[in-house]
N, C-alpha and C positions, 0 to 999 in steps of 0.2 A: 503494500499498500503505499511506498516511500521510498526515498532513493537512500543511501549512504551517507551524504552529507551533517554533521551534527546542527540539528537545531539551538537557533541560539536567539531568546529571549526578546532582546534590542533591536531584530531585523524586523523590517515592515517590506517586505516584500510582495509584491501583488498580488490579491486573491482573485481570483477566478472559480475556485470552486469549492462548494461548504456541504458537508454531509452532515446532517441534524439526525441524531439517532432519537426521532420519535416519531409515530405514526404520520404521515399529510393532514394536517387540518385542512378544512375546507377553505376557511378565513385566517390572513397571521399576517401580522407585521413582517416577516419574512421575505414577504412576497413585493414589498415596499424595497424595501434594501436590495430583492436580487434584481427590481428594474434600476432603482438609482443607478447602483452600481455596476450593471451589464455583468449579476452573478448567475452563474449555474449554480442553484440550492436543489440537492439531493434531500430524501426522506426516508428512513429505514432504522426502524426499531431496532435495537440490539439487544432488548430483554423483552420477553412476554409472559404472560398469565397461563399456568396450565393447572386444570383443577384435580383435588384428589378425588380418586373415583369412590363410592361407597361400599366397595368390597373392601377398598384400604381402609377407609375412614373407621369402617366399623371393628377393625383390629383396636382399635385408640380402645374401644367397650365406653363409647360415652355418645348417651343419647340429647339428640338436642329439646325435645321436647317433654326432659326431665329438666330442666334449668326455666326459672322463672322470669329471668330478664337476660337482653339479649346487647352487647356492645358492637357496634359498629365501626371500624376508623376507616374504612374508603368504601367506593359504590365496591368494587372488585368482594369487598366481605358478604358485601347484602347477595351478590348474585349467586355465589359459591355456597353462604349459609342456605339460601333456599333453592340451590340444585341438588344440596346432598340432602337435603328433606323430603325434594320430591321423590331423589331416587332410592331411598330408604322408606317411602313411602310413610312420612312423619308428619304430624299437623302440630303446628304450633297453636296453643290456646291463644282464643281471643280475650285471655288475661295477660298476655305476654306485655311484657316491658320492653323498651326498647330506649337503649340510648346512645347517641351517635356525637361522633364530633365535632362535627358541620353542621349547620341547618341544610345547606346542599343535599348531605348523605341522608340525612331525617326523609326530605324530600324524595329523594330515590325512592325509600321504601315503599311510597304508591305505587310503586309498578306492584308491590305482592301482597302486602296488607290493604286490610280497610284503614285508612289512616283517621287516627282516634288521638290527638292534642296529648288528652293525659296518658294514655300509655305510650306518647313516644317522647324523648327529651334530646333536646341539642346543648352544644355549647360553641362556640365561637371558633376555634380553632385547636384545642388539647382537652386533653381528659379533664387538666385540672377545672377546667372551666364546667364542666359537670359535675365536678364535688358538691357542690350542693345539693342538688336534685338526687343524687346517690346515696348521699347519707339520709337522706329524707328515709331513702329505702333501703335501708342497709341489713335487711332481713334476709331479701331477694337474694334466689342461688345465680350466678350471673356466669356467664358463658363470653367471652372471649374470641370467635372465628378469626382467624390470622392467620399467614403466612410462613415460610421458612423464614423471613426476614425478622418473625417478632415484632413483638414489641416493647421496647425496653421502658417505656414511659410509661405506659401504662400497667406495665405487670409489675414499677415501682411503688403505683398510685395504688393499683387495688391492695397487693402485701401491706404495703406502709399505715391503708388503713382499716386494714384488718378483715374486707370485707372475703364472703367466701365466695371461692372463683374457680374457673377452672377454661384455659386456653385449647384451642383445640385447629389444630392444622387441616385447612381445608382448603387450600392454594397454595400452588408456588410460585417466586419469582424466577426465571432460569435463562439461558443464554440463548441468545436465539441464533440460528446457523445461516453465519455469514459469508460462505464459503463462494458466491459466488462475485465476490467483489473482491477475492483476492488480487485481481491486474487494476484494479482501479486506484487513482491515483485522486486525492483531493488535497486542497490547500489548509480546510479549517477541517477539524470534528468538533462537532458541538455534544456535549454529554452532558447528563443531568444529575447521572449518580452513581456511585461509586461501584452499584451492579453493571453498570452500561464500560466501564473500565473492563473488569471481570470478565466480560462477556468477549471483549476486544480481546483481550489474551487467550480467552481460549479458543477462540475461532483463529488468532496469528500469533500463536506463542513467540514467535519469533521478531514481534512487529519493534520495529526502529523507528523514533518520530523523524530523524533529519530534517526537512525545511518543514514540514506538515505543520503549524499552528495548531495548537488544542486550547477549546474553551470550555470553560466550567461554570456551571450553577452550584453553589452552596458549598461551606466546607470542606466537608465530608468529600465531595467529589473530589475538590483540589488536592486534599489529602491522597486519596485513590491514587490519581495521577502521580502525585510528587515520591510513593512508594513505588510506584513502579521505575523510579526512573528518570520522568519524564517532565516535561517544562508544561506549568499552565499557564499558558502567552496571555488568554483573555480571560477575564474573573467579573463575574457576576452572583448575585447582587455587592453593588457598592455604593457610597454617597451619591459616586455622578452617574453611577448605572446599576440602576434598582431592576433591572431584566436584562434579560440574553441579548435580547436584541439591540438597545441599547450599547453594551458592553461593544455588541459585535461593532455595531456602528460608530464608535471611537476607537476604534480599531483600524476599518476600514476609511477614514478620515484621514487617517495617516499613511495607508500600504495604499490606497486606489487614488490617490487625487495627487498631483504638482512634482507628477511625474517626469 
């Protein structure tokens, strides 16, 4: 995916091609960058979610309908929770309470249940936002549908507050097959999670950064890049670049103008 010249953080070589490690959206500010700077921006998810099937899930000896409250941290968690329930022919009680990290996640529940606000609670962003509501329902038996990545903040919160709870692995985030990209060269690779970096090396164990610029979103992604001995040339969020597209534009202003 790149040549054998050592990457240099201070270099602002012209950018012509960018690969974003996410599915292609219908609308995106990336398209404005593409037109403004004459770029080719391609999209390719480096990771994807796979569900744990009911046969494997039964090995955990967990029945969702034995729990009186469910904690949802994402839309993926909702999808796979109700998928597992359907595969196991489990029907959740109408009295089940649902605790969602955000309002958007709570609204997504309407695809699967008759929405009753008194049964659904949501926060603004993290599990601490749900603390007051959950403490009012201290005697519930909580289930946390999760992925192989876990949820350290939620786990710590539940243990510290003495809730009766259990987690349930219902889906996994895994590396996608990128073998068809082996001969493709990009000036910039854009990553949003440590799992994206892991996928890069799962697919290309001998990857060398060379002249490829790497853009990262978040400190954990930056650390994953640096742990691999690579350079994060473009970083977000930052005071001057709250979004990835803004960080890219600031870089492009230096790399693609006044040549």
